[in-house]
C-alpha positions in Angstrom: 145.3 110.5 77.8 141.9 109.4 79.0 139.0 111.5 78.0 136.0 112.3 80.2 132.8 113.9 79.1 132.5 117.2 80.9 129.5 118.7 79.2 128.1 121.7 77.5 125.4 124.3 78.0 122.3 125.9 76.5 121.1 129.4 75.9 118.2 130.6 78.0 114.8 129.4 76.7 116.1 127.6 73.7 115.2 123.9 73.2 117.5 123.3 70.1 121.0 124.7 70.3 122.5 126.6 67.4 125.9 127.3 68.9 128.9 127.1 66.7 131.5 124.4 67.0 134.9 125.1 68.4 137.6 125.0 65.8 140.3 122.3 65.9 138.8 119.7 68.2 141.3 119.1 71.0 142.8 122.3 72.0 146.1 122.1 74.0 146.7 123.9 77.2 150.1 124.8 78.8 151.1 123.5 82.2 152.1 126.0 84.9 153.5 125.4 88.4 154.8 127.6 91.2 155.4 127.3 94.9 152.6 129.8 95.8 149.8 129.3 93.3 147.7 131.9 95.1 150.0 134.6 93.7 148.6 133.6 90.3 145.0 133.5 91.6 144.9 129.7 91.8 143.2 128.2 94.9 142.2 124.6 95.4 141.4 122.2 98.2 144.1 120.2 100.0 144.4 116.5 100.8 145.0 115.9 104.5 146.7 112.5 105.0 146.7 110.6 108.2 149.6 108.3 109.1 149.3 104.7 107.8 148.5 102.2 110.5 151.4 100.1 111.5 149.7 96.9 110.5 149.3 98.0 106.9 151.8 96.8 104.3 154.1 99.7 103.3 157.0 100.1 100.9 160.6 99.5 102.0 161.9 102.8 103.4 165.0 104.4 101.7 168.4 103.2 103.0 169.6 105.2 106.0 166.2 106.8 106.5 165.8 105.4 110.0 162.4 105.3 111.6 159.8 106.9 109.3 156.0 107.5 109.3 154.2 106.4 106.1 151.4 108.2 104.3 149.6 107.4 101.1 148.0 110.0 98.8 145.1 108.7 96.7 145.9 109.7 93.1 144.2 107.7 90.3 146.9 108.5 87.8 149.6 106.7 89.9 150.4 103.0 90.0 147.7 101.2 92.0 146.1 104.7 92.5 148.4 105.6 95.3 151.5 107.8 95.7 153.5 106.7 98.8 155.2 109.3 101.0 157.1 109.1 104.3 158.4 111.5 106.9 161.6 110.8 108.9 163.9 112.6 111.3 161.0 113.9 113.4 159.4 115.6 110.3 162.6 117.2 109.0 162.9 114.9 105.9 160.3 113.9 103.4 160.4 111.0 100.9 158.0 110.9 98.0 157.5 108.2 95.3 158.1 110.8 92.6 158.3 108.3 89.7 155.1 106.5 90.8 156.7 103.0 90.8 155.2 102.1 94.1 158.6 102.2 95.9 160.4 104.7 98.1 163.7 102.9 98.2 164.9 104.8 95.1 163.8 108.3 96.3 166.1 110.8 98.0 165.2 112.9 101.0 163.7 116.3 100.7 164.7 118.6 103.6 162.1 120.7 105.4 162.4 124.4 104.8 160.6 125.6 108.0 162.0 124.0 111.1 159.3 125.3 113.4 158.6 122.9 116.2 155.8 120.5 115.3 155.7 120.9 111.6 156.9 122.7 108.5 156.8 122.9 104.7 159.0 121.4 102.0 160.2 122.7 98.6 157.9 122.3 95.6 157.7 118.5 94.9 157.5 117.1 91.3 155.7 113.9 90.7 155.8 112.1 87.4 152.6 110.2 86.6 152.7 107.5 83.9 151.0 108.6 80.7 150.3 107.1 77.3 153.0 109.3 75.7 155.5 109.2 78.6 155.7 110.6 82.1 153.4 113.6 82.9 154.7 116.2 85.4 152.6 117.3 88.4 153.6 119.5 91.3 152.5 119.7 94.9 153.2 121.6 98.0 153.5 119.4 101.1 153.4 120.4 104.7 153.9 118.1 107.7 152.2 118.6 111.1 153.2 116.5 114.0 153.0 116.5 117.8 151.9 114.5 120.8 149.4 112.0 119.3 149.0 114.0 116.1 150.6 113.4 112.8 149.4 114.6 109.4 150.7 115.4 106.0 148.9 118.0 103.8 149.2 117.9 100.1 148.2 120.9 98.0 148.2 121.1 94.2 150.7 123.6 92.8 150.3 123.0 89.1 147.5 123.8 86.7 146.7 124.2 83.0 145.9 127.3 81.1 145.9 128.6 77.5 144.0 130.3 74.7 141.1 128.4 73.1 138.6 129.1 70.4 134.9 128.6 71.0 132.3 129.5 68.4 134.8 131.7 66.6 135.7 133.6 69.8 139.1 133.6 71.4 138.8 132.7 75.1 141.2 132.0 78.0 140.8 128.6 79.6 142.0 127.6 83.1 141.8 124.0 84.4 142.4 123.1 88.0 142.8 119.9 90.0 140.5 121.4 92.6 140.0 118.2 94.7 143.7 117.5 95.0 144.0 114.0 93.5 146.3 114.5 90.5 143.6 114.5 87.8 141.8 117.4 86.1 138.4 116.1 84.9 136.6 114.9 88.1 132.9 115.5 88.1 130.7 114.9 91.1 127.3 115.8 92.6 129.3 117.3 95.4 130.9 120.6 94.2 133.8 120.1 96.6 134.8 117.0 94.7 134.6 118.6 91.3 137.6 120.0 89.5 137.4 123.6 88.2 137.3 125.2 84.8 137.2 128.8 83.7 136.4 129.8 80.2 136.1 133.5 79.4 138.1 136.4 77.8 140.1 136.5 81.0 139.9 132.8 82.1 137.9 133.5 85.2 136.1 132.9 87.3 136.7 129.2 87.7 133.6 127.1 88.3 132.8 123.5 89.2 133.3 121.1 86.3 130.3 119.2 85.0 128.5 118.0 81.9 127.8 121.6 80.9 130.3 124.4 80.6 129.1 128.0 80.3 131.2 130.6 78.5 130.0 134.2 78.1 126.4 133.1 78.9 126.3 130.4 76.2 126.3 126.7 76.9 128.6 124.1 75.5 129.6 120.5 75.8 133.2 119.9 76.5 135.8 117.2 76.9 139.0 117.3 78.8 142.0 115.1 79.3 142.4 113.5 82.7 145.9 114.9 82.9 144.6 118.4 82.0 146.6 118.7 78.8 143.7 119.6 76.5 140.1 120.5 76.2 137.6 120.6 73.3 134.2 122.2 72.9 131.4 121.4 70.6 127.7 122.0 70.0 125.4 121.0 72.9 122.6 120.0 70.5 119.1 119.3 71.7 118.6 119.0 75.4 115.7 118.6 77.9 114.8 121.8 79.7 112.7 122.7 82.7 111.5 125.9 84.4 112.7 127.3 87.7 110.5 129.9 89.4 112.4 132.4 91.6 111.5 135.2 94.0 110.4 138.6 92.7 113.3 141.1 92.4 116.0 138.4 91.8 118.4 139.7 89.2 120.7 136.7 89.0 120.8 133.1 90.3 123.5 130.4 90.0 123.1 126.7 90.2 125.6 123.8 90.4 125.6 120.0 90.4 127.0 117.1 88.5 125.7 118.8 85.3 128.0 121.8 85.9 127.7 125.4 87.0 125.2 127.8 85.3 124.2 131.4 86.0 121.0 133.1 84.7 119.3 136.4 84.8 115.6 135.5 85.5 112.9 136.9 83.2 109.5 137.5 84.8 110.6 135.5 87.8 111.5 132.4 85.7 114.6 130.6 84.4 114.7 128.0 81.7 117.6 125.6 82.2 118.7 122.0 81.6 116.7 119.3 83.4 118.6 117.5 86.1 119.7 117.6 89.7 120.8 121.1 90.9 121.6 123.1 93.9 121.3 126.9 94.3 124.8 128.3 94.8 124.3 132.1 94.8 121.8 134.8 94.0 121.3 138.5 93.9 118.3 140.8 94.4 117.7 144.5 94.1 115.3 146.8 95.9 114.8 150.6 96.0 114.0 152.4 99.2 111.7 155.4 99.7 114.5 157.7 98.6 114.9 155.7 95.4 118.3 154.4 96.4 119.1 151.0 95.0 120.1 148.3 97.5 121.8 145.2 96.2 121.7 141.9 98.2 124.2 139.2 97.3 123.8 135.7 98.8 126.1 132.7 98.9 124.6 129.3 99.8 125.9 127.1 102.6 128.6 124.5 101.8 126.1 121.9 100.5 122.6 123.2 100.1 119.6 121.0 99.5 119.3 119.7 96.0 116.2 119.7 93.8 115.3 117.6 90.7 114.2 119.5 87.6 112.3 117.3 85.2 112.0 117.9 81.4 109.1 120.2 80.8 108.5 120.5 84.6 108.6 123.5 86.9 110.2 123.9 90.3 110.0 126.8 92.7 113.1 127.6 94.8 112.8 129.2 98.2 116.0 131.2 97.9 115.5 134.9 98.6 113.6 137.0 101.1 112.9 137.1 103.9 116.4 137.7 105.3 117.1 137.4 109.0 119.5 139.8 110.8 121.2 138.4 113.9 123.5 139.8 116.5 126.0 137.8 118.6 127.7 139.1 121.7 130.9 138.1 123.5 132.9 139.5 126.3 136.4 139.3 127.7 138.6 141.6 129.9 135.7 143.9 130.6 135.0 144.5 126.9 131.9 143.5 125.0 132.0 142.7 121.3 128.9 142.6 119.1 128.7 141.2 115.6 125.9 141.5 113.1 125.2 139.0 110.3 122.5 138.4 107.7 121.2 135.0 106.8 118.8 133.9 104.1 115.9 131.6 104.6 118.0 128.6 103.4 121.0 129.5 105.5 122.7 131.7 102.9 125.4 134.2 103.9 124.1 137.7 102.9 125.9 140.9 102.1 124.3 144.3 101.4 125.6 147.1 99.2 124.3 150.4 97.8 124.6 151.0 94.1 126.4 154.2 95.0 127.7 155.5 98.3 128.4 153.8 101.5 126.0 151.8 103.6 125.0 153.5 106.8 126.5 151.8 109.8 124.1 149.5 111.7 122.6 150.5 115.1 122.2 148.4 118.2 119.8 148.9 121.0 120.6 147.4 124.4 117.9 147.3 127.1 117.9 145.4 130.4 114.9 143.6 131.8 113.7 146.4 134.2 114.4 149.2 131.7 116.9 151.0 133.9 119.4 150.6 131.0 118.3 151.6 127.5 120.9 152.7 125.0 120.8 153.1 121.2 124.3 152.9 119.8 125.6 153.4 116.2 128.5 151.2 115.0 131.5 152.9 113.3 133.5 151.7 110.3 137.2 151.1 110.7 
């Protein structure tokens, strides 16, 4: 099993780490699979495959399969980094190179479960990747979509690893996901959509993008993981370069992600000390009290790929995330009915939600006035 450095984390404001070492080195996880991973709280991306062009060299189809459409799924653990698939009988039969030998001639047909016109899903598919100690099982859900001038196969991971681990003398639950749907479990990228996911906490969640650093219960650790997901290990992070990030007043938490991992901090006096490197703001929260002393809580989620910033060792960077927040109203009509929708956006395009510490938010109000003032109404929205 090939190792990949995934990283570790540092406590707020400390230059030299004093974290304890995980016991036992490599700590083995258990493999789980099911046809609907969402029922177990597992969500990942999918791999949408286009049909292979006719001029490209393809494997020999299974005997008696008739005319088939070929697809190839990029999976680094497979032979030549590809798992071949084919769809025949108008999308009713699926062929998968389940033993990763680069051929389809020795694979039997999998019948579609949903015979809806234009596409459908197949039973849970097992793929055996070659491993140092023998074949390694991996499961996927596969759906076929086809129509006039449109053919696509969608592959979704249906297997993951989980188990109890010990970190710094504490028992934790660890969950490891192949988030980017390529058959391996230790992918790290500057783009969080291309990172796999790990969760390390008393409950195993939430899962966060994998990177050099892994944060568990607020502490920062280095970690290794097997590419097939079978084990992880955690160790002291040691000394690391830090920099300072200045945030807006009133911010109570802020999260960053990048190739270094995913970290969350509670700012102190508007500052965060964190590992130097390239980061993006992923989420933040602020609190304000109104004139009645009611506490309002604002939570923000950054757009899909926010702008990155570089934090140098000993340097300081100010991030723009936070107030002001812009409220917008969109209107649509159809069948004589008008529909209005309110949304809040942050200065960097974040999606914003508001909540009261206790009680229910008052419904928003909307004023509509025409150009000459002959129509002027103030309306209150209703919940439900």
